[in-house]
RODO-2510 file (C-alpha; in nm, 4 decimals, decimal comma):
residues 266
     n   res          X          Y          Z
     1     x     0,0000     0,0000     0,0000
     2     x     0,1515     0,3291    -0,1089
     3     x     0,1831     0,6187     0,1318
     4     x     0,0421     0,9500    -0,0016
     5     x     0,3020     1,2139    -0,0563
     6     x     0,2603     1,5608     0,0872
     7     x     0,3653     1,8342    -0,1487
     8     x     0,4823     2,1443     0,0367
     9     x     0,3124     2,4702    -0,0545
    10     x     0,5189     2,7446    -0,2086
    11     x     0,6312     3,0152     0,0344
    12     x     0,4117     3,2849    -0,1252
    13     x     0,1034     3,0693    -0,0667
    14     x     0,1610     3,0340     0,3033
    15     x    -0,0412     3,2942     0,4958
    16     x     0,0724     3,4002     0,8348
    17     x    -0,1918     3,3417     1,0956
    18     x    -0,2270     3,6163     1,3561
    19     x    -0,1594     3,5262     1,7123
    20     x    -0,4538     3,7407     1,8378
    21     x    -0,7926     3,7658     1,6720
    22     x    -0,8420     4,0839     1,4725
    23     x    -1,2166     4,0407     1,4363
    24     x    -1,3985     4,3681     1,4753
    25     x    -1,6871     4,3727     1,7229
    26     x    -2,0231     4,3418     1,5663
    27     x    -2,2623     4,6340     1,5557
    28     x    -2,5021     4,4715     1,8018
    29     x    -2,2209     4,4147     2,0525
    30     x    -2,1042     4,7759     2,0192
    31     x    -2,4593     4,9043     2,0687
    32     x    -2,5149     4,6913     2,3792
    33     x    -2,1862     4,8055     2,5319
    34     x    -2,2718     5,1692     2,4601
    35     x    -2,6188     5,1315     2,6153
    36     x    -2,4743     4,9606     2,9241
    37     x    -2,2241     5,2426     2,9608
    38     x    -2,5022     5,5026     2,9374
    39     x    -2,7126     5,3149     3,1934
    40     x    -2,4226     5,3064     3,4391
    41     x    -2,3517     5,6759     3,3827
    42     x    -2,7208     5,7636     3,4285
    43     x    -2,7525     5,5672     3,7532
    44     x    -2,4301     5,7157     3,8883
    45     x    -2,5366     6,0713     3,8042
    46     x    -2,8848     6,0230     3,9521
    47     x    -2,7521     5,8756     4,2777
    48     x    -2,4940     6,1531     4,3070
    49     x    -2,7478     6,4326     4,2502
    50     x    -2,9968     6,2775     4,4932
    51     x    -2,7270     6,2427     4,7611
    52     x    -2,6270     6,6069     4,7125
    53     x    -2,9903     6,7165     4,7531
    54     x    -3,0360     6,5089     5,0694
    55     x    -2,7219     6,6468     5,2335
    56     x    -2,8131     7,0018     5,1226
    57     x    -3,1656     6,9952     5,2702
    58     x    -3,0687     7,1935     5,5814
    59     x    -2,9175     7,4921     5,3942
    60     x    -3,1933     7,4712     5,1317
    61     x    -3,4629     7,4847     5,3999
    62     x    -3,2942     7,7842     5,5629
    63     x    -3,2789     7,9545     5,2226
    64     x    -3,6471     7,8835     5,1547
    65     x    -3,7513     8,0111     5,4966
    66     x    -3,5521     8,3314     5,4521
    67     x    -3,6998     8,3873     5,1051
    68     x    -4,0547     8,3296     5,2321
    69     x    -4,0047     8,5725     5,5223
    70     x    -3,8739     8,8332     5,2775
    71     x    -4,1777     8,7844     5,0529
    72     x    -4,4138     8,8134     5,3503
    73     x    -4,2491     9,1420     5,4535
    74     x    -4,2428     9,2761     5,0970
    75     x    -4,6108     9,1981     5,0331
    76     x    -4,7110     9,3165     5,3842
    77     x    -4,8967     8,9953     5,4536
    78     x    -5,0453     8,9157     5,7908
    79     x    -4,8781     8,5776     5,7782
    80     x    -4,6151     8,3811     5,9633
    81     x    -4,3751     8,1198     5,8273
    82     x    -4,3795     7,8268     6,0683
    83     x    -4,1204     7,5514     6,0670
    84     x    -4,0578     7,2397     6,2697
    85     x    -3,7979     6,9660     6,2433
    86     x    -3,8272     6,6953     5,9833
    87     x    -3,6797     6,3765     6,1310
    88     x    -3,6528     6,0217     6,0035
    89     x    -3,5442     5,8105     6,2977
    90     x    -3,2586     5,9943     6,4693
    91     x    -3,1505     6,1791     6,1542
    92     x    -3,2593     6,5360     6,0843
    93     x    -3,3431     6,6241     5,7255
    94     x    -3,4073     6,9961     5,7547
    95     x    -3,7274     7,1700     5,8506
    96     x    -4,0871     7,1330     5,7401
    97     x    -4,2218     7,4711     5,6347
    98     x    -4,5742     7,6074     5,6347
    99     x    -4,7579     7,9402     5,6268
   100     x    -5,0081     8,0455     5,8902
   101     x    -5,2367     8,3372     5,8119
   102     x    -5,5400     8,4755     5,9907
   103     x    -5,7830     8,5519     5,7122
   104     x    -6,1266     8,6960     5,7901
   105     x    -6,4241     8,4708     5,7424
   106     x    -6,5850     8,5206     5,3993
   107     x    -6,9087     8,7157     5,4001
   108     x    -7,2281     8,5950     5,2352
   109     x    -7,1848     8,8277     4,9352
   110     x    -6,8412     8,6842     4,8576
   111     x    -6,9712     8,3287     4,8852
   112     x    -7,2641     8,4097     4,6572
   113     x    -7,0381     8,5689     4,3944
   114     x    -6,8077     8,2684     4,3971
   115     x    -7,1064     8,0343     4,3640
   116     x    -7,2420     8,2333     4,0682
   117     x    -6,9024     8,2300     3,8962
   118     x    -6,8718     7,8579     3,9621
   119     x    -7,2089     7,7800     3,8039
   120     x    -7,1362     8,0204     3,5165
   121     x    -6,8105     7,8491     3,4278
   122     x    -6,9792     7,5105     3,4610
   123     x    -7,2520     7,6207     3,2184
   124     x    -7,0002     7,7573     2,9679
   125     x    -6,8356     7,4171     2,9400
   126     x    -7,1419     7,2779     2,7601
   127     x    -7,1071     7,5015     2,4536
   128     x    -6,7606     7,6562     2,4440
   129     x    -6,4915     7,4032     2,5273
   130     x    -6,3946     7,0713     2,3749
   131     x    -6,4163     6,7420     2,5583
   132     x    -6,0821     6,7240     2,7495
   133     x    -6,0968     7,0807     2,8849
   134     x    -6,4702     7,0531     2,9426
   135     x    -6,4446     6,7714     3,1963
   136     x    -6,1416     6,9234     3,3634
   137     x    -6,3213     7,2515     3,4335
   138     x    -6,6332     7,0681     3,5455
   139     x    -6,4348     6,8760     3,8054
   140     x    -6,2763     7,1986     3,9331
   141     x    -6,6158     7,3723     3,9511
   142     x    -6,7727     7,0851     4,1437
   143     x    -6,4759     7,0762     4,3822
   144     x    -6,5014     7,4503     4,4516
   145     x    -6,8778     7,4256     4,4988
   146     x    -6,8260     7,1510     4,7575
   147     x    -6,5807     7,3784     4,9393
   148     x    -6,8350     7,6595     4,9473
   149     x    -7,1050     7,4259     5,0783
   150     x    -6,8698     7,3012     5,3488
   151     x    -6,8040     7,6567     5,4685
   152     x    -7,1775     7,7334     5,4770
   153     x    -7,2575     7,4079     5,6587
   154     x    -6,9861     7,4545     5,9245
   155     x    -7,0611     7,8175     5,9981
   156     x    -6,7821     7,9958     5,8061
   157     x    -6,5233     7,7459     5,9282
   158     x    -6,3200     7,5275     5,6960
   159     x    -6,1813     7,1992     5,8342
   160     x    -5,8584     7,2310     5,6358
   161     x    -5,6399     7,5243     5,7407
   162     x    -5,3891     7,7159     5,5320
   163     x    -5,1079     7,5832     5,7496
   164     x    -5,2077     7,2231     5,6775
   165     x    -5,2382     7,3010     5,3078
   166     x    -4,8966     7,4650     5,2761
   167     x    -4,7283     7,1887     5,4781
   168     x    -4,8720     6,9175     5,2531
   169     x    -4,7777     7,1259     4,9492
   170     x    -4,4239     7,1620     5,0836
   171     x    -4,3971     6,7862     5,1446
   172     x    -4,5169     6,6973     4,7946
   173     x    -4,2834     6,9521     4,6332
   174     x    -3,9871     6,8247     4,8360
   175     x    -4,0588     6,4619     4,7451
   176     x    -4,0924     6,5596     4,3795
   177     x    -3,7587     6,7431     4,3976
   178     x    -3,5826     6,4354     4,5367
   179     x    -3,7409     6,2096     4,2720
   180     x    -3,6416     6,4312     3,9785
   181     x    -3,2859     6,2912     3,9296
   182     x    -3,4219     5,9369     3,9187
   183     x    -3,6898     6,0330     3,6659
   184     x    -3,4285     6,2000     3,4469
   185     x    -3,2053     5,8927     3,4724
   186     x    -3,4901     5,6706     3,3529
   187     x    -3,5434     5,8772     3,0382
   188     x    -3,3393     6,1784     2,9366
   189     x    -3,0019     6,0534     3,0607
   190     x    -3,0400     5,7388     2,8500
   191     x    -3,1284     5,9297     2,5343
   192     x    -2,8713     6,2082     2,5628
   193     x    -2,5145     6,0970     2,4987
   194     x    -2,3354     6,4113     2,6125
   195     x    -2,2702     6,3996     2,9859
   196     x    -2,2439     6,7791     2,9973
   197     x    -2,5886     6,8142     2,8391
   198     x    -2,7248     6,5813     3,1064
   199     x    -2,5641     6,7805     3,3857
   200     x    -2,6801     7,1188     3,2537
   201     x    -3,0370     6,9919     3,1993
   202     x    -3,0513     6,8447     3,5494
   203     x    -2,9179     7,1673     3,7026
   204     x    -3,1759     7,3762     3,5141
   205     x    -3,4709     7,1580     3,6158
   206     x    -3,3604     7,1203     3,9783
   207     x    -3,2829     7,4928     3,9996
   208     x    -3,6315     7,5761     3,8728
   209     x    -3,7939     7,3504     4,1324
   210     x    -3,5802     7,4946     4,4125
   211     x    -3,6729     7,8530     4,3178
   212     x    -4,0412     7,7751     4,2590
   213     x    -4,1046     7,6064     4,5962
   214     x    -4,1162     7,9162     4,8245
   215     x    -4,2910     8,1222     4,5556
   216     x    -4,5633     7,8584     4,5257
   217     x    -4,6307     7,8510     4,8998
   218     x    -4,6588     8,2298     4,9232
   219     x    -4,8773     8,2497     4,6103
   220     x    -5,1203     7,9947     4,7514
   221     x    -5,1328     8,1900     5,0780
   222     x    -5,2103     8,5149     4,8960
   223     x    -5,4899     8,3550     4,6939
   224     x    -5,6455     8,2013     5,0029
   225     x    -5,6310     8,5376     5,1810
   226     x    -5,7867     8,7230     4,8853
   227     x    -6,0627     8,4707     4,8157
   228     x    -6,1558     8,2293     5,0931
   229     x    -6,0436     7,8981     5,2452
   230     x    -6,2913     7,7328     5,0083
   231     x    -6,0340     7,7583     4,7276
   232     x    -5,7822     7,5385     4,9135
   233     x    -5,8991     7,2091     4,7523
   234     x    -5,9150     7,3823     4,4145
   235     x    -5,5620     7,5193     4,4511
   236     x    -5,4229     7,1846     4,5613
   237     x    -5,5746     7,0031     4,2645
   238     x    -5,5081     7,2648     3,9954
   239     x    -5,1832     7,4231     4,1205
   240     x    -5,0336     7,1550     4,3398
   241     x    -4,8618     6,8258     4,2497
   242     x    -5,0454     6,8092     3,9162
   243     x    -4,8916     7,1412     3,8131
   244     x    -4,5480     7,0166     3,9227
   245     x    -4,5860     6,7134     3,6954
   246     x    -4,6941     6,9292     3,3999
   247     x    -4,4048     7,1711     3,4480
   248     x    -4,1546     6,8861     3,4707
   249     x    -4,3003     6,7348     3,1528
   250     x    -4,2662     7,0702     2,9750
   251     x    -3,9050     7,1143     3,0865
   252     x    -3,8305     6,7525     2,9965
   253     x    -3,9690     6,8065     2,6449
   254     x    -3,7611     7,1225     2,6113
   255     x    -3,4318     6,9592     2,7071
   256     x    -3,5075     6,6732     2,4667
   257     x    -3,5015     6,9229     2,1796
   258     x    -3,1337     6,9875     2,2510
   259     x    -3,0527     6,6717     2,0553
   260     x    -3,2065     6,8307     1,7448
   261     x    -2,9940     7,1455     1,7667
   262     x    -2,6658     7,1789     1,5869
   263     x    -2,5054     7,3464     1,8868
   264     x    -2,4386     7,1162     2,1782
   265     x    -2,2603     7,1563     2,5040
   266     x    -1,9461     6,9460     2,5014
***
């Protein structure tokens, strides 16, 4: 039986094999690595911003209280900014702010005018507004009418004081402020690739919420003093946490348009 002969290949036909693989990563692998990197960056930035806000609550509360006292003095309001400690266990997380104001009991003429305006707006919704706005205004009118009836039934006394209202409003605004970095990390931080754009957008939105908090409390106090305590449920529903959500959505939509601009922060 003959043994097959092996003919050596010519030297030019021999190809050198690389010691290490030079295969380029596939597009799917590159995309997954980039997304994982963005997720890690987003989580890190959100945790860092939230920690900064938590540790800065004491100076922020002092700043808010000073700003509210200045607004009360400037507007010559018969109001007092009341604060007490906000504690979780043995740890202090700043102060809980509220506004106390002695407003005169509404007279019958004021209650009647508010009732007429309430029924007038409710009647206008049948012929003027479209469906989404129509039901929204109807709910607000019914809520204000219930507040007026409660004042009449309890003898010009409202069971929900301005101090309680502003404290709950302060709590909801503070919780919303602390949740904002996490909400941005779940959406905008993942879409935006530039870390500087993320940081600037977060600073703008958080700065707006920090500035708006004392202004919102004083504005609600002024409206309650000018109208009556019956508008407290209406203010909480129309200009409370729901308004905070709408403003955050508007700012979020605005910062998303930065990706469409030619100029970017780098």
